[in-house]
C-alpha positions as CSV (number, residue, x, y, z in Angstrom):
1,M,106.3,118.0,111.1
2,N,103.9,115.9,109.0
3,R,101.6,112.9,109.6
4,I,102.2,111.1,106.3
5,K,103.4,107.9,108.1
6,E,100.3,107.8,110.4
7,V,97.9,108.3,107.6
8,L,99.6,105.6,105.5
9,K,99.3,103.2,108.3
10,D,95.7,104.1,109.1
11,K,94.9,103.4,105.3
12,G,97.0,100.4,105.1
13,I,99.1,101.9,102.2
14,S,102.8,101.2,101.8
15,Q,105.4,103.9,101.2
16,T,106.4,102.0,98.1
17,W,102.9,102.4,96.6
18,L,102.8,106.1,97.5
19,A,106.2,106.6,95.8
20,K,104.9,105.0,92.6
21,Q,101.7,107.0,92.7
22,T,103.6,110.3,93.2
23,G,106.5,109.6,90.8
24,K,109.0,110.2,93.8
25,S,111.6,107.8,94.9
26,Y,110.9,105.5,97.8
27,T,113.7,107.2,99.7
28,T,112.0,110.6,99.3
29,I,108.7,109.4,100.6
30,N,110.5,107.5,103.5
31,E,112.3,110.7,104.4
32,Y,108.9,112.5,104.3
33,A,107.3,109.8,106.5
34,R,110.2,109.9,109.0
35,N,110.1,113.8,109.1
36,V,113.7,113.9,108.0
37,R,112.6,116.0,105.0
38,Q,109.4,118.0,104.5
39,P,107.5,117.8,101.2
40,S,106.9,121.1,99.3
41,L,103.3,122.5,99.4
42,E,102.7,121.1,95.9
43,D,103.9,117.7,96.9
44,L,101.9,117.8,100.1
45,Y,98.7,118.6,98.2
46,Q,99.5,115.8,95.7
47,I,100.0,113.3,98.4
48,A,96.8,114.5,100.1
49,E,94.9,114.0,96.7
50,I,96.3,110.6,96.3
51,L,95.5,109.5,99.8
52,K,92.0,111.1,99.6
53,V,92.5,113.3,102.7
54,S,92.9,117.0,103.1
55,A,96.4,118.5,103.3
56,K,95.4,119.7,106.8
57,D,95.0,116.0,107.9
58,L,98.7,115.4,106.9
59,L,99.8,118.2,109.1
60,I,97.6,118.3,112.2
61,E,97.0,115.6,114.7
62,K,93.3,114.8,115.2
């Protein structure tokens, strides 16, 4: 399980914006956000870098 949806909400960032930044489709980002599909470690680190959080913040509830 990941916290991508929560982090996006906390930062006021849309899934569409994240999709453009990562080069992934909106559908892929939406599936990550809904925990239907999990990002690879490489994608998780890329998302963390774009969102300016640690990869740990995308995985563990604070």
